[in-house]
N, C-alpha and C positions, 0 to 999 in steps of 0.2 A: 567601161568608162569609170574613171575615178571620181568619187564624190567626197568633198571636204565636209566635215561637220564638227560641231562643238558639242561636247558632252560636259555639262556643268551641273553644279549643285548650288542652289540659292535658297536660303530660308528652309532648308531641309527637304527641298524638292529637286529630284534629279530630272534634268531636261536635256533634250537634244535639239539642235538647230542644224538642218541640212542645207547646204548650198546647192539647191536643186529646184527644178520646176517640172511640171508635167509637159509632155510633148505637145498636147493640144491647148494648154493654158486655160483649161476650164476648171470649174469648182470640183466636178466629179473626178476629173483627171488628177487634180492636186490631192484630193482625198485618197485616191488609189496609190499615188506615188508616195505620199507620206506614210500610209499604212505599210507598204512594202519596205520602205527604208527603216521604219521602226522595227519591223520583224527581223530584218537583217542585223540591225544593231543589237537587239536583244539576244539574237542567236549567238552573237560573239561575246555575250556575257555582260553587257551593259544594262543597268537598271534605268528605265525611262518612264517617268510619271507623266510628263507632258512633252510635246514635240511640235516643231514648226518647220516649214520650208522658208528659206530666204532666197529671193530671186530678184533680178533686175527687170524693171518694167518702166519704159519711157524715161530711162536715165536715173531712176531712183530705186533704192532697195525696198522691196515689199516683203511682207511676211504672211504666211497662211498656216493655220493650225489651231491649237488650243487658244481660245480667245484671250484669256488673261496673260498667257505667254506672249501672244502677238502684241498685246498692249505694252508689256514690259520691254520687248525687243524694239518696238517703235519708239519708245522713250529712251532706251539705253543702247541699242545696237547689240551686235554680237561681239563680246570682248576679244575672242581669238578662236580660230579654228584649231581644234585639239587632236582630231583624228582624220583618217581617210579610210574609205572602203571601196572595193571594186563592186560594181553592179552590172 
């Protein structure tokens, strides 16, 4: 499966936002999915200080991950998807 994600730098912080959700839509499932995606992105050479998932729920975009990044994304959205990776 191909996952789109954004790898961005804002105020000296490298962060990634993955267009993905866990299969079971639970907190623990999302934590596991995010951890796996971070590891894969780092293995490809990307620096990631903070990360989040971006997914659709009830017709709106939701975010899960580092709390201050989630707040930033809730206020600003994801500027653009910059990468893809196979998982």
